[in-house]
MDAnalysis code that builds the backbone (N, CA, C; Angstrom):
import MDAnalysis as mda
import numpy as np

u = mda.Universe.empty(618, n_residues=206, atom_resindex=np.repeat(np.arange(206), 3), trajectory=True)
u.add_TopologyAttr("name", ["N", "CA", "C"] * 206)
u.add_TopologyAttr("resid", np.arange(1, 207))
u.add_TopologyAttr("resname", ["MET", "SER", "LYS", "LEU", "MET", "LEU", "ARG", "ASP", "LEU", "ILE", "ALA", "VAL", "ALA", "PHE", "PHE", "ALA", "ALA", "LEU", "ILE", "THR", "VAL", "GLY", "ALA", "TRP", "ILE", "SER", "PHE", "PRO", "LEU", "PRO", "PHE", "SER", "PRO", "VAL", "PRO", "ILE", "VAL", "LEU", "ALA", "ASN", "LEU", "PHE", "VAL", "VAL", "LEU", "SER", "GLY", "ALA", "ILE", "LEU", "GLY", "LYS", "TRP", "LEU", "GLY", "PRO", "LEU", "SER", "VAL", "VAL", "VAL", "TYR", "LEU", "LEU", "MET", "GLY", "LEU", "ALA", "GLY", "ILE", "PRO", "VAL", "PHE", "ALA", "ASN", "HIS", "MET", "ALA", "GLY", "PRO", "SER", "VAL", "ILE", "ALA", "GLY", "PRO", "THR", "GLY", "GLY", "TYR", "LEU", "ILE", "GLY", "TYR", "VAL", "LEU", "ALA", "SER", "PHE", "VAL", "THR", "GLY", "LEU", "LEU", "VAL", "GLU", "TYR", "LEU", "PRO", "HIS", "PHE", "SER", "GLY", "SER", "LYS", "MET", "ALA", "GLU", "THR", "VAL", "ARG", "PHE", "ALA", "PHE", "SER", "LEU", "SER", "ALA", "GLY", "GLY", "LEU", "VAL", "ILE", "TYR", "LEU", "THR", "GLY", "ILE", "PRO", "TRP", "LEU", "ALA", "ARG", "VAL", "ALA", "GLY", "MET", "ASP", "LEU", "GLN", "THR", "ALA", "LEU", "VAL", "LYS", "GLY", "PHE", "TYR", "PRO", "TYR", "LEU", "PRO", "GLY", "ASP", "ALA", "VAL", "LYS", "ILE", "ILE", "VAL", "GLY", "THR", "MET", "LEU", "CYS", "ILE", "SER", "LEU", "MET", "ALA", "GLN", "LEU", "PRO", "HIS", "ILE", "TRP", "LYS", "TRP", "PRO", "ALA", "GLY", "ASP", "ILE", "ALA", "VAL", "ARG", "GLN", "ALA", "ALA", "ALA", "GLU", "ASP", "ALA", "LYS", "ALA", "GLY"])
u.atoms.positions = np.array([
    [-12.587, 42.923, 16.338],
    [-11.377, 43.114, 17.136],
    [-11.171, 44.586, 17.250],
    [-10.960, 45.119, 18.436],
    [-10.694, 46.550, 18.667],
    [-9.324, 46.903, 18.275],
    [-9.066, 48.242, 18.335],
    [-7.776, 48.720, 17.937],
    [-6.678, 48.124, 18.751],
    [-5.607, 47.696, 18.077],
    [-4.481, 47.017, 18.718],
    [-3.677, 47.973, 19.537],
    [-3.329, 47.580, 20.748],
    [-2.463, 48.340, 21.561],
    [-1.038, 47.832, 21.523],
    [-0.123, 48.574, 22.037],
    [1.263, 48.223, 21.937],
    [1.502, 46.848, 22.658],
    [0.871, 46.643, 23.799],
    [1.053, 45.380, 24.525],
    [0.530, 44.186, 23.711],
    [-0.573, 44.514, 22.931],
    [-1.117, 43.408, 22.064],
    [-0.117, 43.022, 20.978],
    [0.526, 43.991, 20.379],
    [1.501, 43.723, 19.330],
    [2.672, 42.953, 19.930],
    [3.074, 43.378, 21.113],
    [4.238, 42.674, 21.759],
    [3.865, 41.218, 22.025],
    [2.592, 40.994, 22.539],
    [2.153, 39.667, 22.815],
    [2.095, 38.809, 21.559],
    [1.625, 39.418, 20.441],
    [1.556, 38.684, 19.196],
    [2.922, 38.251, 18.721],
    [3.835, 39.201, 18.819],
    [5.261, 38.912, 18.410],
    [5.861, 37.815, 19.328],
    [5.510, 37.903, 20.624],
    [6.082, 36.988, 21.606],
    [5.579, 35.526, 21.298],
    [4.286, 35.428, 20.957],
    [3.767, 34.067, 20.671],
    [4.245, 33.550, 19.344],
    [4.464, 34.449, 18.377],
    [5.040, 34.087, 17.105],
    [6.430, 33.489, 17.373],
    [7.207, 34.115, 18.243],
    [8.535, 33.654, 18.564],
    [8.414, 32.250, 19.331],
    [7.465, 32.179, 20.249],
    [7.350, 30.850, 20.932],
    [6.961, 29.719, 19.977],
    [6.117, 29.987, 19.039],
    [5.749, 28.957, 18.073],
    [6.977, 28.587, 17.234],
    [7.739, 29.589, 16.901],
    [9.012, 29.269, 16.186],
    [9.961, 28.391, 16.995],
    [10.161, 28.715, 18.229],
    [10.989, 27.873, 19.101],
    [10.434, 26.424, 19.222],
    [9.117, 26.464, 19.337],
    [8.425, 25.112, 19.414],
    [8.597, 24.305, 18.159],
    [8.619, 24.911, 16.973],
    [8.868, 24.251, 15.761],
    [10.269, 23.755, 15.644],
    [11.221, 24.493, 16.136],
    [12.597, 24.080, 16.150],
    [12.904, 22.928, 17.024],
    [12.120, 22.756, 18.079],
    [12.301, 21.592, 18.932],
    [11.435, 20.446, 18.306],
    [12.019, 19.796, 17.416],
    [11.354, 18.741, 16.657],
    [12.040, 17.474, 16.736],
    [11.291, 16.373, 16.598],
    [11.767, 15.040, 16.649],
    [11.190, 14.238, 15.495],
    [12.016, 13.916, 14.475],
    [11.536, 13.246, 13.309],
    [11.157, 11.809, 13.608],
    [10.184, 11.301, 12.916],
    [9.761, 9.908, 13.009],
    [10.171, 9.197, 11.699],
    [10.799, 8.040, 11.801],
    [11.340, 7.406, 10.608],
    [10.295, 6.938, 9.631],
    [9.038, 6.785, 10.056],
    [7.999, 6.265, 9.195],
    [7.020, 7.370, 8.735],
    [7.329, 8.648, 9.098],
    [6.367, 9.711, 8.762],
    [7.089, 10.944, 8.362],
    [6.576, 11.768, 7.371],
    [7.177, 13.013, 7.062],
    [6.781, 14.115, 8.000],
    [5.952, 13.768, 9.001],
    [5.516, 14.740, 9.991],
    [6.268, 14.646, 11.283],
    [7.090, 15.569, 11.663],
    [7.877, 15.471, 12.893],
    [7.020, 15.795, 14.117],
    [7.456, 15.353, 15.286],
    [6.887, 15.734, 16.539],
    [7.429, 17.054, 16.884],
    [6.597, 18.041, 17.171],
    [7.028, 19.464, 17.460],
    [6.274, 19.939, 18.682],
    [6.842, 20.944, 19.263],
    [6.149, 21.651, 20.446],
    [5.383, 22.819, 19.972],
    [5.426, 23.109, 18.627],
    [4.748, 24.348, 18.147],
    [3.254, 24.306, 18.386],
    [2.630, 23.124, 18.278],
    [1.192, 23.052, 18.435],
    [0.809, 23.415, 19.873],
    [1.595, 23.137, 20.795],
    [1.313, 23.611, 22.168],
    [1.224, 25.127, 22.311],
    [2.171, 25.800, 21.705],
    [2.114, 27.296, 21.803],
    [0.994, 27.869, 20.897],
    [0.650, 27.129, 19.852],
    [-0.485, 27.550, 18.993],
    [-1.773, 27.594, 19.761],
    [-2.084, 26.535, 20.451],
    [-3.383, 26.508, 21.214],
    [-3.291, 27.472, 22.422],
    [-2.094, 27.608, 23.000],
    [-1.993, 28.570, 24.096],
    [-2.137, 29.979, 23.610],
    [-1.757, 30.251, 22.376],
    [-1.932, 31.617, 21.849],
    [-3.419, 32.007, 21.838],
    [-4.211, 31.008, 21.455],
    [-5.691, 31.271, 21.404],
    [-6.247, 31.412, 22.874],
    [-5.819, 30.524, 23.734],
    [-6.343, 30.486, 25.075],
    [-5.956, 31.744, 25.872],
    [-4.740, 32.315, 25.671],
    [-4.329, 33.406, 26.423],
    [-4.614, 34.755, 25.719],
    [-4.416, 34.842, 24.366],
    [-4.605, 36.105, 23.700],
    [-6.008, 36.316, 23.128],
    [-6.716, 35.242, 23.014],
    [-8.117, 35.263, 22.464],
    [-8.244, 34.818, 21.044],
    [-9.459, 34.860, 20.547],
    [-9.771, 34.283, 19.222],
    [-9.276, 35.123, 18.049],
    [-8.795, 36.334, 18.342],
    [-8.307, 37.207, 17.203],
    [-6.837, 37.442, 17.308],
    [-6.319, 37.792, 18.492],
    [-4.867, 38.005, 18.596],
    [-4.100, 36.698, 18.527],
    [-4.659, 35.644, 19.030],
    [-3.993, 34.313, 18.911],
    [-3.731, 33.941, 17.482],
    [-4.781, 33.867, 16.669],
    [-4.554, 33.527, 15.281],
    [-3.611, 34.547, 14.560],
    [-3.652, 35.809, 14.984],
    [-2.783, 36.793, 14.376],
    [-1.330, 36.430, 14.611],
    [-1.020, 35.897, 15.813],
    [0.335, 35.562, 16.098],
    [0.760, 34.367, 15.203],
    [-0.101, 33.519, 14.924],
    [0.120, 32.335, 14.049],
    [0.332, 32.823, 12.594],
    [-0.488, 33.716, 12.177],
    [-0.311, 34.354, 10.825],
    [1.030, 34.962, 10.675],
    [1.395, 35.687, 11.714],
    [2.772, 36.322, 11.642],
    [3.832, 35.219, 11.549],
    [3.728, 34.167, 12.265],
    [4.650, 33.092, 12.188],
    [4.725, 32.500, 10.781],
    [3.548, 32.237, 10.187],
    [3.482, 31.634, 8.863],
    [4.080, 32.650, 7.790],
    [3.760, 33.904, 7.948],
    [4.354, 34.876, 7.028],
    [5.854, 34.959, 7.099],
    [6.367, 34.865, 8.286],
    [7.825, 34.863, 8.428],
    [8.426, 33.631, 7.656],
    [7.809, 32.479, 7.805],
    [8.249, 31.270, 7.107],
    [8.144, 31.410, 5.601],
    [7.048, 31.990, 5.163],
    [6.849, 32.161, 3.672],
    [7.836, 33.143, 3.110],
    [8.254, 34.134, 3.981],
    [9.235, 35.107, 3.546],
    [10.647, 34.604, 3.476],
    [10.887, 33.427, 3.939],
    [12.199, 32.796, 3.861],
    [12.922, 32.746, 5.173],
    [12.293, 33.185, 6.247],
    [12.927, 33.094, 7.575],
    [12.713, 31.667, 8.048],
    [13.782, 30.946, 8.482],
    [13.658, 29.535, 8.810],
    [13.019, 29.273, 10.158],
    [11.675, 29.474, 10.160],
    [10.918, 29.333, 11.451],
    [10.206, 27.987, 11.540],
    [10.198, 27.241, 10.471],
    [9.480, 25.953, 10.473],
    [10.374, 24.854, 11.031],
    [9.762, 23.696, 11.222],
    [10.566, 22.583, 11.745],
    [11.794, 22.286, 10.885],
    [12.885, 21.899, 11.632],
    [14.153, 21.606, 10.939],
    [14.716, 22.876, 10.309],
    [14.355, 24.049, 10.853],
    [14.897, 25.308, 10.375],
    [14.595, 25.500, 8.890],
    [13.421, 25.025, 8.422],
    [13.066, 25.176, 6.999],
    [12.257, 26.467, 6.800],
    [12.156, 26.917, 5.511],
    [11.342, 28.107, 5.229],
    [10.908, 28.044, 3.771],
    [9.977, 28.897, 3.446],
    [9.570, 29.042, 2.036],
    [8.240, 28.413, 1.743],
    [7.627, 28.795, 0.556],
    [6.389, 28.234, 0.150],
    [6.321, 26.722, -0.018],
    [7.532, 26.133, -0.303],
    [7.556, 24.695, -0.496],
    [7.172, 23.926, 0.688],
    [7.424, 24.513, 1.881],
    [7.044, 23.846, 3.130],
    [5.516, 23.820, 3.248],
    [4.835, 24.925, 2.943],
    [3.432, 24.945, 3.007],
    [2.862, 23.990, 1.916],
    [3.442, 23.876, 0.802],
    [2.994, 23.017, -0.256],
    [3.311, 21.532, -0.037],
    [4.181, 21.315, 0.997],
    [4.593, 19.948, 1.231],
    [3.635, 19.183, 2.153],
    [4.030, 18.000, 2.613],
    [3.118, 17.145, 3.377],
    [2.681, 17.737, 4.722],
    [3.431, 18.611, 5.301],
    [3.061, 19.198, 6.520],
    [2.274, 20.554, 6.415],
    [2.010, 20.990, 5.184],
    [1.321, 22.236, 4.974],
    [-0.063, 22.294, 5.584],
    [-0.736, 21.216, 5.591],
    [-2.078, 21.260, 6.138],
    [-2.079, 21.451, 7.684],
    [-1.108, 20.920, 8.319],
    [-0.895, 21.174, 9.767],
    [-0.670, 22.613, 10.035],
    [0.215, 23.203, 9.190],
    [0.600, 24.610, 9.427],
    [-0.649, 25.506, 9.200],
    [-1.403, 25.260, 8.186],
    [-2.616, 26.075, 7.957],
    [-3.571, 25.865, 9.116],
    [-3.644, 24.612, 9.571],
    [-4.519, 24.303, 10.656],
    [-4.211, 25.027, 11.966],
    [-2.955, 25.510, 12.090],
    [-2.561, 26.221, 13.220],
    [-3.419, 27.491, 13.420],
    [-3.705, 28.156, 12.388],
    [-4.531, 29.374, 12.470],
    [-5.923, 29.080, 12.964],
    [-6.569, 28.025, 12.454],
    [-7.917, 27.602, 12.844],
    [-7.872, 27.106, 14.287],
    [-6.780, 26.374, 14.671],
    [-6.701, 25.854, 15.989],
    [-6.662, 26.937, 17.036],
    [-5.866, 28.028, 16.755],
    [-5.816, 29.088, 17.678],
    [-7.160, 29.788, 17.819],
    [-7.821, 29.975, 16.712],
    [-9.131, 30.637, 16.742],
    [-10.162, 29.800, 17.570],
    [-10.213, 28.508, 17.318],
    [-11.219, 27.663, 17.994],
    [-10.901, 27.620, 19.451],
    [-9.653, 27.550, 19.843],
    [-9.258, 27.467, 21.237],
    [-9.675, 28.817, 21.922],
    [-9.317, 29.905, 21.346],
    [-9.711, 31.187, 21.913],
    [-11.250, 31.338, 21.979],
    [-11.951, 30.881, 20.965],
    [-13.410, 30.961, 20.989],
    [-14.002, 30.179, 22.152],
    [-13.539, 28.937, 22.337],
    [-14.082, 28.137, 23.400],
    [-13.742, 28.642, 24.789],
    [-12.480, 29.087, 24.962],
    [-12.093, 29.637, 26.254],
    [-12.940, 30.830, 26.600],
    [-13.271, 31.651, 25.558],
    [-14.055, 32.843, 25.847],
    [-15.549, 32.591, 26.079],
    [-16.108, 31.599, 25.417],
    [-17.573, 31.421, 25.430],
    [-18.097, 30.239, 26.215],
    [-17.204, 29.308, 26.551],
    [-17.687, 28.223, 27.383],
    [-18.040, 28.799, 28.743],
    [-18.940, 28.169, 29.530],
    [-19.351, 28.700, 30.798],
    [-18.143, 28.792, 31.740],
    [-18.079, 29.929, 32.451],
    [-17.001, 30.172, 33.433],
    [-17.600, 29.895, 34.832],
    [-16.729, 29.259, 35.665],
    [-17.173, 28.940, 37.059],
    [-16.205, 29.594, 37.971],
    [-16.405, 30.806, 38.371],
    [-15.461, 31.531, 39.263],
    [-15.357, 30.766, 40.635],
    [-14.210, 30.526, 41.084],
    [-14.013, 29.868, 42.386],
    [-13.941, 28.376, 42.297],
    [-14.199, 27.791, 41.138],
    [-14.129, 26.331, 40.988],
    [-12.990, 26.027, 40.068],
    [-11.849, 25.649, 40.729],
    [-10.638, 25.346, 39.989],
    [-10.831, 24.121, 39.109],
    [-11.575, 23.128, 39.575],
    [-11.854, 21.919, 38.799],
    [-12.589, 22.256, 37.456],
    [-13.625, 23.029, 37.610],
    [-14.442, 23.414, 36.453],
    [-13.613, 24.189, 35.479],
    [-12.782, 25.163, 35.933],
    [-11.940, 25.925, 35.026],
    [-10.900, 25.048, 34.338],
    [-10.413, 24.086, 35.107],
    [-9.437, 23.155, 34.549],
    [-10.033, 22.366, 33.409],
    [-11.289, 21.866, 33.587],
    [-11.991, 21.147, 32.544],
    [-12.204, 22.055, 31.322],
    [-12.565, 23.305, 31.576],
    [-12.841, 24.276, 30.468],
    [-11.589, 24.423, 29.631],
    [-10.480, 24.649, 30.266],
    [-9.224, 24.888, 29.483],
    [-8.791, 23.630, 28.815],
    [-8.921, 22.432, 29.507],
    [-8.460, 21.165, 28.881],
    [-9.274, 20.895, 27.697],
    [-10.625, 21.083, 27.762],
    [-11.480, 20.846, 26.599],
    [-11.144, 21.813, 25.447],
    [-10.929, 23.030, 25.759],
    [-10.636, 24.062, 24.743],
    [-9.342, 23.794, 24.066],
    [-8.304, 23.464, 24.809],
    [-7.028, 23.156, 24.191],
    [-7.046, 21.907, 23.370],
    [-7.775, 20.896, 23.896],
    [-7.903, 19.609, 23.140],
    [-8.646, 19.820, 21.813],
    [-9.763, 20.553, 21.881],
    [-10.456, 20.843, 20.635],
    [-9.653, 21.567, 19.602],
    [-8.903, 22.560, 20.073],
    [-8.044, 23.357, 19.169],
    [-6.920, 22.447, 18.577],
    [-6.426, 21.546, 19.417],
    [-5.354, 20.618, 18.918],
    [-5.924, 19.715, 17.852],
    [-7.111, 19.210, 17.972],
    [-7.694, 18.345, 17.010],
    [-8.008, 19.045, 15.684],
    [-8.275, 20.325, 15.707],
    [-8.483, 21.036, 14.535],
    [-7.283, 21.007, 13.579],
    [-6.101, 20.923, 14.168],
    [-4.855, 20.868, 13.383],
    [-4.866, 19.630, 12.534],
    [-5.351, 18.540, 13.081],
    [-5.405, 17.300, 12.292],
    [-6.488, 17.259, 11.263],
    [-7.617, 18.032, 11.505],
    [-8.656, 18.025, 10.537],
    [-8.216, 18.604, 9.199],
    [-7.250, 19.535, 9.219],
    [-6.687, 19.967, 7.979],
    [-5.396, 19.275, 7.605],
    [-4.761, 18.841, 8.601],
    [-3.384, 18.220, 8.311],
    [-3.442, 16.881, 7.707],
    [-4.384, 16.028, 8.182],
    [-4.426, 14.625, 7.701],
    [-4.893, 14.571, 6.204],
    [-6.012, 15.274, 5.773],
    [-6.324, 15.241, 4.409],
    [-5.211, 15.750, 3.452],
    [-4.606, 16.851, 3.945],
    [-3.493, 17.424, 3.128],
    [-2.341, 16.474, 3.017],
    [-2.006, 15.787, 4.073],
    [-0.906, 14.736, 4.049],
    [-1.277, 13.651, 3.074],
    [-2.534, 13.206, 3.154],
    [-2.945, 12.120, 2.247],
    [-2.875, 12.509, 0.792],
    [-3.250, 13.700, 0.512],
    [-3.292, 14.210, -0.872],
    [-1.850, 14.427, -1.416],
    [-1.059, 15.145, -0.641],
    [0.341, 15.447, -1.118],
    [1.209, 14.230, -1.181],
    [1.081, 13.353, -0.161],
    [1.946, 12.194, -0.103],
    [1.383, 10.972, -0.857],
    [0.244, 11.159, -1.415],
    [-0.398, 10.043, -2.198],
    [-0.795, 8.814, -1.329],
    [-1.324, 9.120, -0.126],
    [-1.717, 8.041, 0.823],
    [-3.262, 7.951, 0.777],
    [-3.796, 6.830, 1.229],
    [-5.222, 6.734, 1.532],
    [-5.352, 7.310, 2.901],
    [-6.657, 7.520, 3.254],
    [-6.915, 8.176, 4.547],
    [-6.383, 7.347, 5.728],
    [-6.597, 6.034, 5.681],
    [-6.150, 5.199, 6.818],
    [-4.657, 5.298, 7.052],
    [-3.911, 5.239, 5.909],
    [-2.411, 5.359, 6.018],
    [-2.036, 6.705, 6.497],
    [-2.742, 7.739, 6.146],
    [-2.453, 9.102, 6.666],
    [-2.701, 9.203, 8.158],
    [-3.739, 8.523, 8.650],
    [-4.019, 8.470, 10.053],
    [-2.922, 7.777, 10.762],
    [-2.413, 6.699, 10.253],
    [-1.327, 5.961, 10.896],
    [-0.019, 6.735, 10.926],
    [0.239, 7.492, 9.893],
    [1.516, 8.188, 9.766],
    [1.445, 9.658, 10.299],
    [0.184, 10.181, 10.358],
    [0.086, 11.583, 10.725],
    [-0.864, 11.943, 11.891],
    [-1.324, 10.904, 12.577],
    [-2.295, 11.180, 13.656],
    [-2.056, 10.309, 14.931],
    [-2.232, 9.016, 14.792],
    [-2.192, 8.103, 15.941],
    [-0.871, 8.241, 16.759],
    [0.319, 8.263, 16.100],
    [1.529, 8.325, 16.923],
    [1.676, 9.581, 17.749],
    [0.945, 10.624, 17.447],
    [1.158, 11.902, 18.131],
    [0.181, 12.148, 19.300],
    [-0.826, 11.257, 19.443],
    [-1.782, 11.466, 20.475],
    [-1.229, 11.437, 21.897],
    [-0.283, 10.475, 22.239],
    [0.208, 10.458, 23.636],
    [0.957, 11.792, 23.936],
    [1.763, 12.226, 23.038],
    [2.458, 13.477, 23.282],
    [1.557, 14.649, 23.338],
    [0.510, 14.638, 22.537],
    [-0.447, 15.713, 22.540],
    [-1.216, 15.755, 23.909],
    [-1.460, 14.565, 24.459],
    [-2.141, 14.536, 25.749],
    [-1.270, 15.226, 26.832],
    [0.036, 14.953, 26.738],
    [0.932, 15.556, 27.718],
    [0.989, 17.097, 27.516],
    [0.914, 17.508, 26.229],
    [0.914, 18.948, 25.920],
    [-0.331, 19.593, 26.533],
    [-1.478, 18.969, 26.383],
    [-2.678, 19.493, 26.882],
    [-2.659, 19.623, 28.404],
    [-2.098, 18.676, 29.030],
    [-1.943, 18.750, 30.520],
    [-1.129, 19.906, 30.920],
    [0.069, 19.995, 30.281],
    [1.034, 21.095, 30.512],
    [0.320, 22.504, 30.249],
    [-0.334, 22.568, 29.103],
    [-0.996, 23.841, 28.701],
    [-2.086, 24.191, 29.651],
    [-2.894, 23.235, 30.113],
    [-3.942, 23.541, 31.059],
    [-3.406, 24.034, 32.392],
    [-2.275, 23.455, 32.864],
    [-1.684, 23.879, 34.080],
    [-1.131, 25.252, 33.939],
    [-0.550, 25.576, 32.791],
    [-0.075, 26.946, 32.558],
    [-1.214, 27.999, 32.574],
    [-2.332, 27.656, 31.916],
    [-3.470, 28.570, 31.929],
    [-4.004, 28.823, 33.281],
    [-4.182, 27.778, 34.038],
    [-4.693, 27.888, 35.438],
    [-3.724, 28.688, 36.308],
    [-2.433, 28.445, 36.145],
    [-1.396, 29.166, 36.887],
    [-1.433, 30.646, 36.532],
    [-1.552, 30.957, 35.251],
    [-1.579, 32.349, 34.802],
    [-2.816, 33.078, 35.372],
    [-3.969, 32.388, 35.319],
    [-5.131, 32.958, 35.898],
    [-5.018, 33.340, 37.420],
    [-4.278, 32.522, 38.129],
    [-4.134, 32.687, 39.598],
    [-3.042, 33.741, 39.934],
    [-1.962, 33.689, 39.169],
    [-0.773, 34.491, 39.541],
    [-0.635, 35.813, 38.750],
    [-1.185, 35.823, 37.607],
    [-1.105, 37.036, 36.776],
    [-2.442, 37.406, 36.180],
    [-3.391, 37.795, 37.067],
    [-4.752, 37.997, 36.583],
    [-4.906, 39.093, 35.615],
    [-3.985, 40.064, 35.576],
    [-4.088, 41.155, 34.626],
    [-3.910, 40.637, 33.212],
    [-3.225, 39.520, 33.006],
    [-3.031, 38.971, 31.650],
    [-4.427, 38.532, 31.132],
    [-5.308, 38.131, 31.950],
    [-6.581, 37.630, 31.528],
    [-7.554, 38.717, 31.144],
    [-7.064, 40.000, 31.080],
    [-7.844, 41.065, 30.512],
    [-7.707, 41.104, 28.978],
    [-6.963, 40.137, 28.404],
    [-7.020, 39.981, 26.954],
    [-8.326, 39.349, 26.606],
    [-8.727, 39.356, 25.360],
    [-10.045, 38.945, 24.942],
    [-10.473, 37.592, 25.534],
    [-9.651, 36.594, 25.602],
    [-10.063, 35.312, 26.078],
    [-10.521, 35.317, 27.513],
    [-10.013, 36.259, 28.318],
    [-10.439, 36.268, 29.730],
    [-11.300, 37.418, 30.081],
    [-11.657, 38.296, 29.118],
    [-12.400, 39.476, 29.507],
    [-13.783, 39.108, 30.096],
    [-14.433, 38.079, 29.507],
    [-15.713, 37.691, 29.991],
    [-15.571, 37.110, 31.400],
    [-14.527, 36.308, 31.591],
    [-14.312, 35.710, 32.944],
    [-14.103, 36.782, 33.966],
    [-13.412, 37.866, 33.652],
    [-13.184, 38.946, 34.596],
    [-14.489, 39.609, 34.953],
    [-15.320, 39.898, 33.948],
    [-16.588, 40.532, 34.176],
    [-17.561, 39.659, 34.990],
    [-17.563, 38.323, 34.670],
    [-18.428, 37.404, 35.387],
    [-18.048, 37.278, 36.821],
    [-16.744, 37.223, 37.077],
    [-16.228, 37.116, 38.444],
    [-16.577, 38.355, 39.242],
    [-16.475, 39.516, 38.598],
    [-16.874, 40.760, 39.263],
    [-18.328, 40.785, 39.580],
    [-19.136, 40.321, 38.616],
    [-20.579, 40.293, 38.891],
    [-20.966, 39.401, 40.035],
    [-20.333, 38.189, 40.071],
    [-20.594, 37.235, 41.107],
    [-20.125, 37.767, 42.512],
    [-19.019, 38.463, 42.515],
    [-18.531, 39.022, 43.749],
    [-19.512, 40.098, 44.257],
    [-20.063, 40.921, 43.329],
    [-21.035, 41.961, 43.640],
    [-22.305, 41.378, 44.221],
    [-22.716, 40.268, 43.637],
    [-23.972, 39.567, 44.162],
    [-23.703, 38.973, 45.544],
    [-22.478, 38.406, 45.714],
    [-22.151, 37.814, 47.004],
    [-22.077, 38.930, 48.132],
    [-21.630, 40.111, 47.653],
    [-21.527, 41.209, 48.649],
    [-22.883, 41.774, 49.019],
])
């Protein structure tokens, strides 16, 4: 990762704030200690928009604020006890999810001029990043809450899939819209290759 610029720091802080707001918009489920939150949408968007380094950095900033006692987690909670609790695996997975999303957006094939292909690229990247959260969250939930793996899947995975599908659709639409309306944003790491490839293709066409 190259030297951070002021706009990078602002973007990192902005996404840390978005993740916080997403965590505050939570809906508890009576049968599970894991609430439905919007934070995971902003987590994968951080990777898609800021890239595989700045995206995870924004998540780390968010987690550090929570560990420092700032109530940024769901239900306005804070402190190490939240990380050590049943949702701690999901929170740790946020960092990996942002990295994986940014990595895929950056390195999957780009198809300049094909909106459908770019839509698929973003949808796949966001979906993969979202699943990474569960890869760490479910085993952690099972261990901390004393559940077997199947029970942890029932309480910490299956009920969230419909909402996650909606989030992926919304996130993909936002990414495509940003590419079309604010192309300068895509000069962040996740879009740098796309910008160069598009320029190369335009040069060949000319």
